[in-house]
N, C-alpha and C positions, 0 to 999 in steps of 0.2 A: 797736791790737789790743783795748784795753779797750772802745772804742766799738763795734767789730765784735761782740764777745762780748755786749755789752748789747743790741745790735740783734737778735742771734739769740735771746737769752733772751726779749725782748719779743715776737718773732714766734712763738716756741713757746707763750708764754702766750696770745696771741691765738688761735692754732690750737686749743689745748685748750679755751679758753672757747667758741669757736664749736662745737666738737665736742660739748661738754656741753649747750649750748643746743639744738642740733638733736636730741640724744637726749631731752631733756626734752620738746620739742615733739611728738616721735613718741609719747611715753607719755601725753600729755594726751588724755583722751577728747574726741572731736569730736561736738558736738550738731548734728544735721541740722535738727531742728525744736524750737522753744522752747516750744510749747504742746501741749496734748492735741489730737490731730487730730480734726476734725469730719468731716462728710460733705457731699457736694454732689450734687444731681441737676439735670438740665436736659433735660426732654423737649422734643422739637421736634415741633410739631403742624403738619402740612400740610393745608390746607383745599381744598375742591373749587373755590373761586374762584382758586386759585393762591397765596393768601397763606400765609405761615408765621409762627407765633408760637412763640418759645422762652421757656420759663419756667424760670429758674434759681433753685434753692432751696439755701441754705446753712444747715446745722444744726450748732450747736455741741455736738454729742454724737457718740459713735461710732455707726456704721451699725447695730449690733445693738440699740441702744436705740430706734430709730425703729420704731414699730408700723405706721404707714401714712402715706402722703402723698396727700391728696385734692385734686385740682385741679378747678375748674369754670371753663370758658372760655365767656364770654358773647359771642356773635357775632351778626351781622345775620341776619334771616330768610332761609332758603333756602341758607345755607352749611352744609355738612356736613364731617365729618372724612374726609379721604382717607387719611391715614397718620399714625401716631404712632411716633416713635423714642425709646425710653427709653434714656438714656445712663448710667444709674446703676449698672451692674453688678448686684450683689446686691440693691439696693433696687428694681429694676424690677418685681419681682412684688408689691411692697407699694405701688406707685403706681397710682392710679386717676384717670382723667380723664373728666369728663362735659361734654358740649356742651349749652348752653342758647341757643336762638335768640331772644333778647329785647333785643339791642343795636341801636342805630341804625346806618345805613350809615356806613362809614369809621371804626368804633370797635370795639375789643375790650376786654373786661374779664376779667382772670384773678383768681380767688379761690383761695387756697391754704391748706389746713389741715394742719399737720404734727402727727401724733399721737405725741407724745413728752412727757416731763415738762413741766409748765407753768412751770418756772423755767429752761428751756433756751432760749437765744436762737436765733431763726430769722430769716431774711430771704428775700424773694422779689423777683426782678427779672424783668420781662417785656419782651421786645423783639419788635416787629413787624419782621421781618428785611428786608423790601423798602423800609422807610421809615427815618426817623431817630427814630421814636417809641419811647420806652423809659420805663419808670417803675419805682419800687422801693417796697417797704414792709418794715417790720421789726417784730418783736414777740417773742412767746414761744410755746412749744409749745401747741397747741390754740387759738391765736388764729386768726382769719380775716384773712389778708393780702390786701388787695384792691388791684389795680393796673389803672388804665384807660389804654388806648392810643388815641390818635386825634389829629386836628389841633388840638383845643383841650383843654389841661389835662393832657396825658399826661406832659410832662416833669417837672413838680413835684408830680404827684398822688401822695399817699401816704395810706393809711388802714389802720389796724389796730384791730380791736376784739375784745374778749373775749366769749365766750358768757355770757349771763346764766344763772346756775344757780339 
């Protein structure tokens, strides 16, 4: 009888302990994100020769701090923009893309300037979607992030430079 009573008491103690632990877990606030959220844009540029270039930009600042994002896409002569899809939601109206036909055949170069405080980290990744060519550059707000895509040098090509004031 004594062993049976001890077993019941131990079982009650275990139940109450589990009940209290579950109650504590419910009351602990759950963090979904550990850092201040930044913003991301990725316009998709479709060209008249059928090629598509996606330029993904990540900014380590809230969307409302970004004044503008200026893209320059350097393409081979004769290539024009057929369509641009801006996927950034509210940033779309602050994004501007210019095409310059000064690149050699089978190459594209993207230059991105994010107008945000010059201590804010930014990165740009460009992908020529029909190929395996991709490249990335990182720097700070107001830097020119340049990425060249093509058969030679696109994988590891990275350049970031500041405007000389």
